[in-house]
C-alpha positions as CSV (number, residue, x, y, z in Angstrom):
1,M,5.9,-15.9,-13.7
2,T,8.2,-13.3,-15.1
3,R,11.2,-13.4,-17.5
4,T,14.0,-11.1,-18.2
5,F,14.6,-9.0,-21.3
6,D,16.7,-10.5,-24.1
7,T,20.1,-8.8,-23.7
8,Y,20.6,-8.4,-27.5
9,L,17.9,-8.4,-30.1
10,P,18.2,-8.4,-33.9
11,L,17.3,-4.9,-35.2
12,E,14.2,-6.2,-37.1
13,K,12.9,-8.0,-34.0
14,S,13.5,-5.0,-31.7
15,R,11.5,-2.7,-33.9
16,V,8.3,-4.9,-33.7
17,R,8.4,-5.5,-30.0
18,R,6.5,-2.5,-28.7
19,V,5.6,-1.8,-25.1
20,R,1.9,-1.6,-24.2
21,L,2.2,-1.3,-20.4
22,A,4.9,-1.0,-17.8
23,A,4.4,-1.3,-14.0
24,E,6.6,0.2,-11.4
25,V,6.1,-1.5,-8.0
26,L,7.4,0.4,-4.9
27,D,7.9,-0.5,-1.3
28,G,5.3,1.8,0.4
29,V,7.7,2.4,3.3
30,T,11.0,3.0,1.7
31,L,9.7,4.0,-1.8
32,S,12.4,1.8,-3.3
33,R,11.5,-0.1,-6.5
34,I,11.1,-3.8,-6.0
35,S,10.7,-6.8,-8.4
36,D,12.1,-9.9,-6.7
37,G,9.5,-12.1,-5.1
38,L,6.6,-10.6,-7.0
39,T,4.3,-12.1,-9.6
40,L,2.3,-9.7,-11.8
41,T,-0.6,-10.4,-14.1
42,A,-2.2,-7.9,-16.5
43,Q,-5.9,-8.7,-16.9
44,G,-6.8,-8.4,-20.6
45,L,-3.4,-9.5,-21.9
46,R,-2.2,-13.1,-22.4
47,G,1.5,-12.6,-22.2
48,A,3.6,-12.6,-19.0
49,P,5.6,-9.4,-18.1
50,I,9.3,-8.9,-18.8
51,V,11.4,-7.5,-16.0
52,N,13.8,-5.0,-17.5
53,A,17.2,-4.0,-16.2
54,G,15.6,-1.1,-14.2
55,G,13.2,-3.3,-12.4
56,L,10.0,-2.4,-14.3
57,F,7.5,-5.0,-15.3
58,V,6.8,-4.6,-19.0
59,W,4.1,-6.1,-21.2
60,L,4.3,-6.0,-25.0
61,E,1.5,-5.0,-27.3
62,E,-1.0,-7.7,-28.3
63,A,-3.2,-7.3,-31.3
64,G,-6.9,-6.7,-30.3
65,R,-6.1,-6.8,-26.6
66,D,-5.9,-4.1,-24.0
67,P,-5.0,-4.4,-20.3
68,V,-7.6,-3.5,-17.7
69,S,-5.9,-3.9,-14.4
70,V,-2.7,-5.3,-12.9
71,S,-2.7,-7.8,-10.1
72,I,0.3,-8.0,-7.8
73,D,0.9,-11.2,-5.9
74,T,3.5,-10.6,-3.1
75,G,4.2,-14.2,-2.3
76,S,6.1,-14.5,0.9
77,L,7.0,-10.8,1.1
78,P,5.6,-8.9,4.1
79,L,3.7,-6.6,1.8
80,D,0.0,-6.5,0.9
81,P,-1.0,-7.8,-2.5
82,Q,-2.8,-5.2,-4.7
83,V,-4.8,-4.7,-7.8
84,A,-4.3,-1.5,-9.7
85,N,-6.3,-0.1,-12.6
86,V,-4.5,0.6,-15.9
87,P,-4.6,4.2,-17.1
88,A,-6.0,5.1,-20.4
89,L,-3.7,5.6,-23.4
90,P,-1.4,7.4,-24.1
91,E,-0.3,6.7,-20.6
92,R,1.6,3.4,-20.5
93,L,3.0,3.4,-16.9
94,V,1.2,2.3,-13.7
95,R,2.9,3.0,-10.4
96,V,1.9,1.0,-7.3
97,E,3.0,1.4,-3.7
98,L,2.6,-1.8,-1.6
99,A,1.6,-1.4,2.0
100,P,3.5,-3.2,4.8
101,Q,2.1,-6.1,6.7
102,R,2.6,-6.5,10.5
103,A,5.7,-8.6,9.9
104,Y,7.4,-6.0,7.8
105,P,10.9,-5.2,9.1
106,F,10.6,-1.4,9.5
107,P,13.8,0.6,9.2
108,G,14.7,3.3,11.7
109,G,13.1,6.7,11.4
110,V,9.7,5.4,10.1
111,T,6.5,6.5,11.9
112,A,4.1,3.5,12.1
113,I,1.9,1.5,14.3
114,R,1.2,-2.2,14.6
115,G,-2.1,-3.2,16.0
116,L,-5.2,-5.5,16.1
117,L,-8.7,-4.6,14.9
118,I,-11.6,-6.5,16.5
119,Q,-15.4,-6.2,15.9
120,N,-16.6,-5.5,19.5
121,R,-14.7,-5.1,22.7
122,N,-17.4,-6.9,24.6
123,D,-17.1,-10.1,22.5
124,D,-15.6,-13.1,24.3
125,P,-13.6,-14.4,22.6
126,P,-12.8,-11.3,20.4
127,V,-13.8,-11.5,16.7
128,P,-11.2,-10.0,14.4
129,V,-12.0,-7.7,11.6
130,T,-10.3,-9.3,8.6
131,G,-9.4,-8.2,5.1
132,V,-10.4,-4.6,5.4
133,P,-8.3,-1.5,4.5
134,A,-6.8,0.3,7.5
135,W,-4.7,3.4,7.5
136,L,-3.5,6.3,9.7
137,Q,-4.8,9.9,9.6
138,W,-3.0,12.8,11.1
139,I,-3.5,16.6,11.4
140,D,-1.6,19.0,9.0
141,D,-0.9,22.3,10.7
142,N,-0.2,23.9,7.3
143,Q,-3.9,23.7,6.7
144,A,-6.6,25.8,8.3
145,G,-8.3,24.4,11.4
146,T,-8.2,20.8,12.3
147,T,-7.8,19.0,8.9
148,W,-7.2,15.2,9.1
149,V,-5.0,13.9,6.4
150,D,-5.0,10.3,5.0
151,T,-1.6,8.7,4.7
152,P,-0.9,7.7,1.1
153,V,-0.5,4.0,1.6
154,R,-3.4,1.9,2.9
155,G,-2.7,-1.5,4.5
156,R,-5.1,-4.3,5.1
157,T,-6.0,-6.4,8.2
158,D,-4.9,-10.0,8.0
159,A,-6.8,-13.2,8.9
160,N,-6.2,-12.5,12.6
161,G,-7.2,-8.8,12.4
162,D,-3.5,-7.7,12.7
163,F,-2.2,-4.8,10.6
164,A,0.5,-2.2,10.2
165,A,-0.1,1.4,9.3
166,T,2.5,4.1,8.4
167,A,2.5,7.9,8.4
168,R,4.5,9.7,5.7
169,F,4.7,13.4,5.2
170,T,5.8,15.7,2.4
171,P,8.3,18.6,3.1
172,A,5.3,21.0,2.8
173,Q,3.3,19.2,5.5
174,V,3.6,19.9,9.3
175,P,2.1,17.1,11.5
176,R,0.5,18.4,14.6
177,L,2.0,17.2,17.9
178,D,0.6,17.2,21.4
179,S,2.2,19.0,24.4
180,Q,4.7,16.1,24.9
181,G,5.9,16.2,21.3
182,R,3.9,13.1,20.3
183,L,2.2,12.8,16.9
184,R,-1.6,13.0,17.1
185,V,-3.2,10.2,14.9
186,R,-6.2,8.1,14.5
187,L,-6.9,4.8,12.7
188,A,-9.3,4.8,9.8
189,A,-10.8,1.6,8.4
190,T,-13.5,0.6,5.8
191,Q,-15.8,-2.3,6.5
192,A,-18.8,-3.2,4.3
193,G,-18.4,0.1,2.5
194,I,-18.5,2.2,5.6
195,T,-15.4,4.2,6.7
196,L,-15.1,5.0,10.4
197,K,-12.2,6.3,12.6
198,S,-10.9,5.3,16.0
199,P,-10.5,7.6,19.0
200,E,-7.4,9.7,18.8
201,L,-4.1,8.3,20.0
202,Q,-0.6,9.7,20.4
203,I,2.5,8.0,19.1
204,A,6.2,8.8,18.9
205,E,7.3,10.3,15.5
206,G,10.0,8.4,13.7
207,R,9.3,5.2,15.6
208,V,7.2,2.1,15.2
209,T,4.6,1.8,18.0
210,D,3.1,-1.5,19.0
211,V,-0.4,-0.5,20.3
212,P,-1.1,-2.8,23.3
213,K,-4.8,-2.3,23.3
214,S,-6.8,-3.6,20.4
215,F,-8.9,-1.3,18.2
216,A,-12.6,-2.1,18.4
217,W,-14.8,-1.3,15.4
218,N,-17.8,-0.6,17.7
219,E,-15.9,2.3,19.2
220,F,-15.1,3.9,15.8
221,Q,-17.0,7.1,14.7
222,P,-17.7,8.7,11.3
């Protein structure tokens, strides 16, 4: 659980309370900072984090202890939980972007897909691929040739094989479109340490596309 900063501290107390680690948690779609509904734990530290007025999770120094990683439990939020490694000193801030789940309420203007990943299209009934990273790749026309680019946020399939995956571009990137103005993408996923990609598909830029046909792992390629 978390607690809030003391509003006023005696001068002597404030001087001895030193920050060891701060975590900034961002919504991977809107890039807005979030703190409500989250539970964070720092492996290696005993204390619970403080949530400061700016929405950062802050851990104080503990004698003889150093944090190794930060676990983020998203509770009922439609965001994937995550574990992030803690950077070496003197860096004291870890920044984490949480990927959306299928139930995430996407705002307008976001490019994303919602879909289902199964093991083999010939299985009856279909067997879902569960708990694996899944993300979009797209082609950047500002790079030579056909260079597939990974989106910065990687989601994860749920217990039913459902997932959401977004595409986000920097101002310097130019996503390649097909002759009808649709964005050319493919789905990448990692299962048992092997990363494969789906056949290419085309989606509308700036919209959320529900892919009606499931993705099948046995149809993916290196």
